C-alpha positions as CSV (number, residue, x, y, z in Angstrom):
1,M,-189.6,0.3,49.1
2,T,-185.7,0.9,48.2
3,I,-184.4,4.7,49.1
4,L,-181.2,5.5,47.7
5,I,-180.5,9.3,49.1
6,A,-176.8,11.0,48.0
7,Y,-175.0,12.6,50.8
8,D,-172.0,14.4,50.7
9,G,-172.4,15.9,53.9
10,S,-173.8,19.0,53.3
11,D,-176.8,21.0,55.3
12,D,-178.5,20.4,51.7
13,A,-177.7,16.6,52.1
14,K,-178.7,16.6,55.8
15,A,-182.4,18.5,54.9
16,A,-182.7,15.5,52.5
17,I,-182.3,13.2,54.7
18,A,-184.6,14.4,57.4
19,F,-187.3,14.7,54.7
20,A,-187.2,11.3,53.5
21,G,-187.3,10.3,56.9
22,R,-190.7,12.5,57.5
23,Q,-192.3,10.7,54.6
24,F,-191.0,7.4,54.0
25,P,-190.5,6.4,57.8
26,G,-189.3,2.7,57.8
27,Q,-188.5,2.1,54.7
28,Q,-184.8,0.9,53.3
29,A,-182.9,3.7,52.1
30,V,-179.1,3.4,51.2
31,V,-177.1,6.3,51.9
32,L,-174.7,6.7,48.8
33,T,-171.6,8.9,49.0
34,V,-170.0,9.7,46.3
35,W,-165.9,10.8,46.1
36,E,-164.3,12.1,42.8
37,R,-160.7,11.5,42.5
38,L,-160.0,14.3,40.4
39,A,-161.1,16.4,43.3
40,M,-157.7,16.1,44.9
41,T,-155.7,17.5,41.8
42,T,-158.0,20.2,40.8
43,A,-157.7,21.3,44.8
44,R,-153.9,21.2,44.2
45,A,-153.9,23.0,41.0
46,S,-155.9,25.5,42.7
47,A,-153.4,26.0,45.4
48,G,-151.0,26.1,42.9
49,L,-149.1,22.9,43.5
50,M,-148.0,21.1,40.8
51,M,-151.0,18.9,39.1
52,T,-150.3,15.1,39.3
53,F,-153.4,12.6,37.8
54,D,-152.4,9.5,39.7
55,Q,-152.9,9.5,43.4
56,T,-150.7,7.3,45.3
57,G,-152.5,4.6,46.5
58,V,-152.0,5.5,50.4
59,E,-153.8,9.1,48.9
60,D,-156.7,6.8,47.5
61,E,-157.0,5.2,50.5
62,A,-157.0,8.3,53.1
63,V,-160.0,9.1,50.6
64,A,-161.7,6.0,50.2
65,E,-161.9,6.0,54.5
66,A,-162.7,9.8,54.6
67,M,-165.7,9.3,52.5
68,T,-167.1,5.8,54.0
69,A,-167.1,7.3,57.2
70,L,-169.2,10.3,56.0
71,A,-171.5,7.7,54.6
72,R,-172.0,5.7,57.7
73,Q,-172.5,9.5,59.1
74,G,-174.8,9.7,56.9
75,A,-176.7,6.8,57.5
76,E,-176.5,7.4,61.2
77,L,-178.7,10.7,60.5
78,A,-181.2,8.4,58.3
79,R,-181.3,6.2,61.0
80,Q,-182.0,8.7,63.6
81,A,-184.7,10.3,61.3
82,G,-187.3,7.1,61.1
83,L,-185.2,4.9,58.1
84,E,-183.9,1.5,57.9
85,A,-180.5,2.8,56.1
86,T,-177.2,1.5,55.6
87,P,-173.9,3.3,53.9
88,R,-172.5,2.8,50.7
89,C,-169.3,5.2,49.5
90,E,-168.2,4.7,45.6
91,P,-165.5,6.4,43.6
92,D,-166.8,8.3,40.9
93,S,-167.3,6.2,37.4
94,V,-167.6,9.3,35.0
95,A,-169.3,12.2,36.8
96,V,-170.7,12.0,40.7
97,W,-174.5,12.4,39.0
98,S,-173.8,9.3,37.4
99,T,-172.6,7.3,39.8
100,I,-175.8,8.3,41.5
101,V,-177.9,6.9,38.6
102,D,-175.7,3.6,38.4
103,V,-176.2,2.8,41.7
104,A,-180.0,3.7,41.7
105,D,-179.9,1.4,38.3
106,E,-178.2,-1.4,40.1
107,L,-179.9,-1.4,43.4
108,D,-183.3,-1.0,41.3
109,A,-184.0,2.0,43.5
110,D,-187.5,3.3,44.2
111,L,-186.6,6.5,44.9
112,I,-183.7,8.8,44.4
113,V,-183.6,11.4,46.9
114,T,-181.0,14.3,46.8
115,G,-180.4,18.1,48.5
116,T,-180.4,21.4,45.9
117,R,-177.1,21.7,46.4
118,G,-174.1,19.9,47.5
119,L,-170.1,21.0,48.4
120,G,-169.4,21.2,44.5
121,G,-169.0,24.5,45.3
122,V,-167.4,26.5,41.6
123,R,-167.2,22.7,39.8
124,S,-171.1,23.1,39.9
125,L,-171.2,26.1,38.6
126,L,-169.1,25.2,36.1
127,L,-170.7,21.6,35.1
128,G,-174.0,22.1,36.2
129,S,-175.5,20.6,39.6
130,T,-175.5,17.2,40.8
131,S,-178.9,17.0,41.7
132,D,-180.1,19.2,38.5
133,R,-178.0,16.3,36.3
134,V,-179.8,13.1,38.1
135,L,-183.7,14.3,38.0
136,H,-182.4,14.9,34.0
137,H,-180.7,11.8,33.6
138,A,-182.5,8.5,35.9
139,R,-185.2,6.2,34.8
140,R,-186.6,6.3,38.6
141,P,-188.4,8.9,40.5
142,V,-186.0,11.9,41.5
143,L,-187.1,13.6,44.7
144,V,-184.7,17.1,44.9
145,V,-185.2,18.8,48.5
146,P,-184.2,22.0,49.0
147,G,-182.4,23.0,52.5
148,A,-183.0,25.4,55.0
149,E,-183.2,29.2,54.4
150,K,-180.3,30.7,56.1
151,D,-180.2,33.9,57.5
152,D,-177.7,36.6,55.9
């Protein structure tokens, strides 16, 4: 069995890893972090800075390195949870959900695991959640794991 786990560093993604480890101990898992190239542009625009569409190679490299480290962190959490995990990092092709679905297809994953909410914030409210889109577009089983209850 190959499990693809979407990981963005959020508490919900960590909960999804922990749940997958409890339910599928010893199984092969690929922990996938997808990074959005446009996210940097959106952040600049919201801060009132000039909007640019082309990042320099240095910016792309820095973001890719940070996201690769995040994927490695997720894979380590998955190994601690009892999975045989490897990290994978991909820039989004069209959207994060689409990249998750495409990688699952490429790997012929038996299952996609994702948390309910990630670090998408306002963008998720406007475009719909990543987990919801994965659930509706994947051609394989999807397990959406709710995050832990938070006390206010």
